[in-house]
C-alpha positions in Angstrom: 111.3 35.3 40.7 109.8 33.2 37.9 107.2 30.5 38.7 106.9 27.6 36.3 103.2 27.1 36.5 103.4 23.9 34.4 105.5 22.3 37.1 102.9 22.9 39.9 100.2 20.4 40.9 96.6 21.4 40.7 96.5 21.7 44.5 99.5 24.0 44.4 98.0 26.1 41.6 94.7 26.4 43.6 96.6 27.5 46.7 98.6 30.0 44.6 95.4 31.4 43.1 93.8 31.8 46.5 96.9 33.6 47.8 97.0 35.9 44.8 93.3 36.7 45.2 93.8 37.6 48.8 96.8 39.8 48.0 94.9 41.6 45.2 92.0 42.2 47.5 94.3 43.5 50.2 96.1 45.8 47.8 92.8 47.2 46.4 91.6 47.9 49.9 94.9 49.7 50.8 94.9 51.8 47.7 91.2 52.6 48.1 91.9 53.7 51.7 94.8 55.9 50.5 92.5 57.4 47.9 89.9 58.2 50.5 92.5 60.0 52.6 93.6 62.0 49.6 90.0 63.0 48.7 89.4 64.0 52.3 92.5 66.1 52.4 91.7 67.8 49.0 88.0 68.4 50.0 89.2 70.0 53.2 91.5 72.3 51.2 88.6 73.3 49.0 86.3 73.8 52.0 83.7 71.2 50.9 82.7 68.0 52.5 83.3 64.6 51.0 79.6 63.9 51.1 79.0 67.0 48.9 81.6 65.7 46.4 79.9 62.2 46.4 76.5 63.7 45.9 77.8 65.5 42.9 79.4 62.4 41.5 76.5 60.1 42.1 72.8 60.2 43.0 73.4 57.7 45.8 76.4 59.2 47.3 77.8 56.6 49.7 81.2 55.2 50.2 83.5 52.9 48.3 83.2 49.3 49.6 85.9 47.0 48.3 85.1 43.4 47.5 85.7 41.1 50.5 88.4 38.6 50.8 87.4 34.9 50.4 86.8 33.2 53.7 85.3 29.9 52.6 86.3 27.5 49.9 84.3 24.7 48.2 85.9 21.4 49.3 85.3 19.8 45.8 86.6 22.9 44.0 88.8 25.2 46.1 88.8 27.8 43.4 85.1 28.3 44.2 85.1 30.7 47.2 82.7 32.8 49.3 83.4 35.8 51.5 80.9 34.9 54.1 78.7 37.9 53.2 75.5 37.9 51.3 73.6 34.9 50.1 75.1 31.5 50.9 76.3 29.7 47.7 74.6 26.3 47.0 77.9 24.4 47.6 78.1 25.9 51.1 74.6 25.0 51.9 75.1 21.4 50.5 78.3 21.0 52.6 76.5 22.0 55.8 73.6 19.6 55.0 76.3 16.8 54.5 77.4 17.4 58.1 80.4 19.7 57.5 80.8 22.7 59.8 81.4 26.3 58.5 84.8 26.1 60.3 85.8 23.1 58.1 85.1 25.1 55.0 87.2 28.1 56.1 90.3 28.9 54.0 93.4 28.6 56.2 
């Protein structure tokens, strides 16, 4: 399947980009989860805990936390997105102050 990007409207390109970003995030999460299972299996075979392995690899230890999938989009620039976690972007705050609801800013 070949997509002729020069034949798409800006709106179609933006929607395509958001779809691609979602798919990439989903695949990263799936692959990270598969890696976690593989590490857990191998650690069990060696008789060590995953926590021990992580403490060796990093001073912090901890777990892999993939980047979240975008939940909200800037109405004036849909390519500008936010996952809904962490600090609210200025465009999100401004939209709320203009009377928009968070639901209106959600990516559908």
